[in-house]
BATI-139473 format. One record per atom (N, C-alpha, C, CB): residue number from 1; chain; atom name; x, y, z. Coordinates in steps of 0.1 Angstrom, whole numbers. Glycine has a CB too. Example, Ala and Ser with C-alpha at 12.3 -4.5 7.8 and 13.67 -1.06 7.14 Angstrom:
REM residues 2
     i   ch   at      xx      yy      zz
     1    A    N     132     -57      78
     1    A   CA     123     -45      78
     1    A    C     132     -33      78
     1    A   CB     113     -45      90
     2    A    N     128     -22      71
     2    A   CA     137     -11      71
     2    A    C     129       0      79
     2    A   CB     141      -6      57
This chain:
REM residues 68
     i   ch   at      xx      yy      zz
     1    A    N       8     -12       0
     1    A   CA       0       0       0
     1    A    C       9      12       0
     1    A   CB     -10       0      12
     2    A    N       5      22      -7
     2    A   CA      12      35      -8
     2    A    C      11      42       6
     2    A   CB       7      44     -19
     3    A    N      21      50       9
     3    A   CA      21      58      21
     3    A    C      11      70      19
     3    A   CB      35      63      24
     4    A    N       0      70      27
     4    A   CA      -9      81      25
     4    A    C      -3      95      29
     4    A   CB     -21      78      34
     5    A    N       8      95      37
     5    A   CA      14     107      41
     5    A    C      20     115      29
     5    A   CB      24     105      51
     6    A    N      22     107      18
     6    A   CA      28     114       6
     6    A    C      19     125       1
     6    A   CB      30     104      -5
     7    A    N       6     124       4
     7    A   CA      -4     133       0
     7    A    C      -3     147       6
     7    A   CB     -18     128       2
     8    A    N       3     147      19
     8    A   CA       4     160      26
     8    A    C      12     170      18
     8    A   CB      10     158      40
     9    A    N      24     166      14
     9    A   CA      33     175       6
     9    A    C      26     179      -7
     9    A   CB      46     169       3
    10    A    N      20     169     -14
    10    A   CA      13     171     -27
    10    A    C       3     182     -25
    10    A   CB       7     158     -32
    11    A    N      -6     181     -16
    11    A   CA     -17     191     -14
    11    A    C     -12     204      -9
    11    A   CB     -28     185      -5
    12    A    N      -2     204      -1
    12    A   CA       4     217       3
    12    A    C      10     224      -8
    12    A   CB      15     214      14
    13    A    N      18     217     -17
    13    A   CA      24     223     -28
    13    A    C      14     228     -39
    13    A   CB      34     214     -35
    14    A    N       4     219     -41
    14    A   CA      -7     222     -50
    14    A    C     -15     235     -45
    14    A   CB     -17     211     -52
    15    A    N     -17     236     -33
    15    A   CA     -24     247     -27
    15    A    C     -17     260     -29
    15    A   CB     -27     245     -12
    16    A    N      -4     259     -27
    16    A   CA       5     271     -29
    16    A    C       4     276     -43
    16    A   CB      19     269     -25
    17    A    N       5     267     -53
    17    A   CA       5     270     -67
    17    A    C      -9     276     -71
    17    A   CB       8     258     -76
    18    A    N     -19     270     -65
    18    A   CA     -33     275     -68
    18    A    C     -35     289     -63
    18    A   CB     -44     265     -62
    19    A    N     -31     291     -51
    19    A   CA     -32     305     -45
    19    A    C     -23     315     -51
    19    A   CB     -29     304     -30
    20    A    N     -12     311     -56
    20    A   CA      -2     320     -62
    20    A    C      -6     324     -77
    20    A   CB      12     314     -62
    21    A    N     -10     314     -85
    21    A   CA     -12     316     -99
    21    A    C     -27     317    -103
    21    A   CB      -6     304    -106
    22    A    N     -36     312     -96
    22    A   CA     -50     312     -99
    22    A    C     -59     314     -87
    22    A   CB     -54     298    -106
    23    A    N     -57     325     -80
    23    A   CA     -64     327     -68
    23    A    C     -79     330     -70
    23    A   CB     -59     339     -60
    24    A    N     -83     334     -82
    24    A   CA     -97     337     -85
    24    A    C    -104     325     -91
    24    A   CB     -97     349     -95
    25    A    N     -97     315     -95
    25    A   CA    -103     303    -101
    25    A    C    -109     294     -90
    25    A   CB     -93     295    -109
    26    A    N    -121     290     -92
    26    A   CA    -127     279     -84
    26    A    C    -120     266     -86
    26    A   CB    -143     278     -86
    27    A    N    -120     257     -76
    27    A   CA    -113     245     -77
    27    A    C    -117     237     -89
    27    A   CB    -115     236     -64
    28    A    N    -130     236     -92
    28    A   CA    -135     228    -104
    28    A    C    -130     234    -117
    28    A   CB    -150     228    -104
    29    A    N    -129     248    -117
    29    A   CA    -124     255    -129
    29    A    C    -110     252    -131
    29    A   CB    -127     270    -127
    30    A    N    -102     252    -120
    30    A   CA     -88     249    -121
    30    A    C     -85     235    -125
    30    A   CB     -81     252    -107
    31    A    N     -92     225    -119
    31    A   CA     -89     211    -122
    31    A    C     -94     208    -137
    31    A   CB     -97     202    -113
    32    A    N    -105     213    -141
    32    A   CA    -110     211    -154
    32    A    C    -100     216    -165
    32    A   CB    -124     217    -156
    33    A    N     -95     229    -163
    33    A   CA     -86     235    -172
    33    A    C     -72     227    -172
    33    A   CB     -84     250    -169
    34    A    N     -68     224    -160
    34    A   CA     -55     217    -159
    34    A    C     -56     203    -165
    34    A   CB     -51     215    -144
    35    A    N     -66     195    -162
    35    A   CA     -67     182    -168
    35    A    C     -69     183    -183
    35    A   CB     -79     174    -162
    36    A    N     -76     192    -188
    36    A   CA     -78     194    -203
    36    A    C     -64     197    -209
    36    A   CB     -87     206    -206
    37    A    N     -56     205    -202
    37    A   CA     -43     208    -207
    37    A    C     -34     196    -208
    37    A   CB     -36     219    -198
    38    A    N     -35     187    -197
    38    A   CA     -27     175    -197
    38    A    C     -31     166    -209
    38    A   CB     -29     167    -184
    39    A    N     -44     165    -211
    39    A   CA     -48     156    -222
    39    A    C     -44     162    -236
    39    A   CB     -64     155    -222
    40    A    N     -45     175    -238
    40    A   CA     -41     180    -251
    40    A    C     -26     183    -253
    40    A   CB     -49     193    -253
    41    A    N     -20     188    -243
    41    A   CA      -5     191    -244
    41    A    C       4     179    -241
    41    A   CB      -2     203    -235
    42    A    N       0     171    -231
    42    A   CA       9     160    -227
    42    A    C       5     147    -233
    42    A   CB      10     160    -212
    43    A    N      -7     146    -238
    43    A   CA     -13     134    -243
    43    A    C     -12     123    -233
    43    A   CB      -5     130    -256
    44    A    N     -16     126    -220
    44    A   CA     -15     116    -209
    44    A    C     -29     114    -203
    44    A   CB      -5     121    -199
    45    A    N     -31     102    -198
    45    A   CA     -43      99    -191
    45    A    C     -40     102    -176
    45    A   CB     -47      84    -193
    46    A    N     -48     111    -170
    46    A   CA     -45     115    -156
    46    A    C     -45     104    -146
    46    A   CB     -54     126    -152
    47    A    N     -52      93    -149
    47    A   CA     -54      82    -140
    47    A    C     -41      76    -136
    47    A   CB     -63      71    -146
    48    A    N     -31      76    -145
    48    A   CA     -18      69    -143
    48    A    C      -7      78    -138
    48    A   CB     -14      62    -155
    49    A    N      -9      91    -137
    49    A   CA       2     100    -133
    49    A    C       4     101    -118
    49    A   CB      -2     115    -138
    50    A    N      16      98    -114
    50    A   CA      20      99    -100
    50    A    C      20     113     -95
    50    A   CB      34      93     -98
    51    A    N      18     115     -82
    51    A   CA      17     128     -76
    51    A    C      29     137     -79
    51    A   CB      15     127     -61
    52    A    N      41     132     -79
    52    A   CA      53     141     -81
    52    A    C      53     146     -96
    52    A   CB      66     133     -78
    53    A    N      49     137    -105
    53    A   CA      48     141    -119
    53    A    C      37     151    -121
    53    A   CB      46     129    -128
    54    A    N      26     149    -114
    54    A   CA      14     158    -115
    54    A    C      18     172    -110
    54    A   CB       2     153    -106
    55    A    N      26     173    -100
    55    A   CA      31     186     -95
    55    A    C      40     193    -106
    55    A   CB      38     185     -82
    56    A    N      48     185    -112
    56    A   CA      57     190    -123
    56    A    C      48     195    -134
    56    A   CB      67     179    -128
    57    A    N      38     188    -138
    57    A   CA      29     192    -148
    57    A    C      21     205    -144
    57    A   CB      19     181    -152
    58    A    N      17     205    -132
    58    A   CA      10     217    -127
    58    A    C      18     229    -127
    58    A   CB       4     214    -113
    59    A    N      31     228    -124
    59    A   CA      40     239    -124
    59    A    C      42     244    -139
    59    A   CB      54     236    -118
    60    A    N      43     234    -148
    60    A   CA      44     237    -162
    60    A    C      31     244    -167
    60    A   CB      47     224    -170
    61    A    N      20     239    -163
    61    A   CA       7     245    -166
    61    A    C       6     260    -162
    61    A   CB      -5     237    -160
    62    A    N      11     262    -150
    62    A   CA      11     276    -144
    62    A    C      19     285    -153
    62    A   CB      17     276    -130
    63    A    N      31     281    -158
    63    A   CA      39     288    -167
    63    A    C      33     290    -180
    63    A   CB      53     282    -169
    64    A    N      27     280    -185
    64    A   CA      19     280    -198
    64    A    C       8     291    -198
    64    A   CB      14     266    -202
    65    A    N       1     291    -187
    65    A   CA     -11     300    -186
    65    A    C      -6     314    -184
    65    A   CB     -19     296    -174
    66    A    N       6     316    -178
    66    A   CA      11     330    -175
    66    A    C      14     336    -189
    66    A   CB      24     329    -166
    67    A    N      18     328    -199
    67    A   CA      22     333    -212
    67    A    C      10     338    -220
    67    A   CB      30     323    -219
    68    A    N      -2     333    -216
    68    A   CA     -14     336    -224
    68    A    C     -19     350    -222
    68    A   CB     -25     326    -221
């Protein structure tokens, strides 16, 4: 079984990125836009992405959106 404590750092880091880059976006809005970006830009199924990779992608998504 995976260590459930791994989620603490993931959610803490995710929360910081959300508050820093998309403070006005609702959670559903953020997740929908982020997952759509993963599907179109990364051609990945979110079901199989590990948390550490998801954070890397989310950081990349933040940079991508900043350029728009």
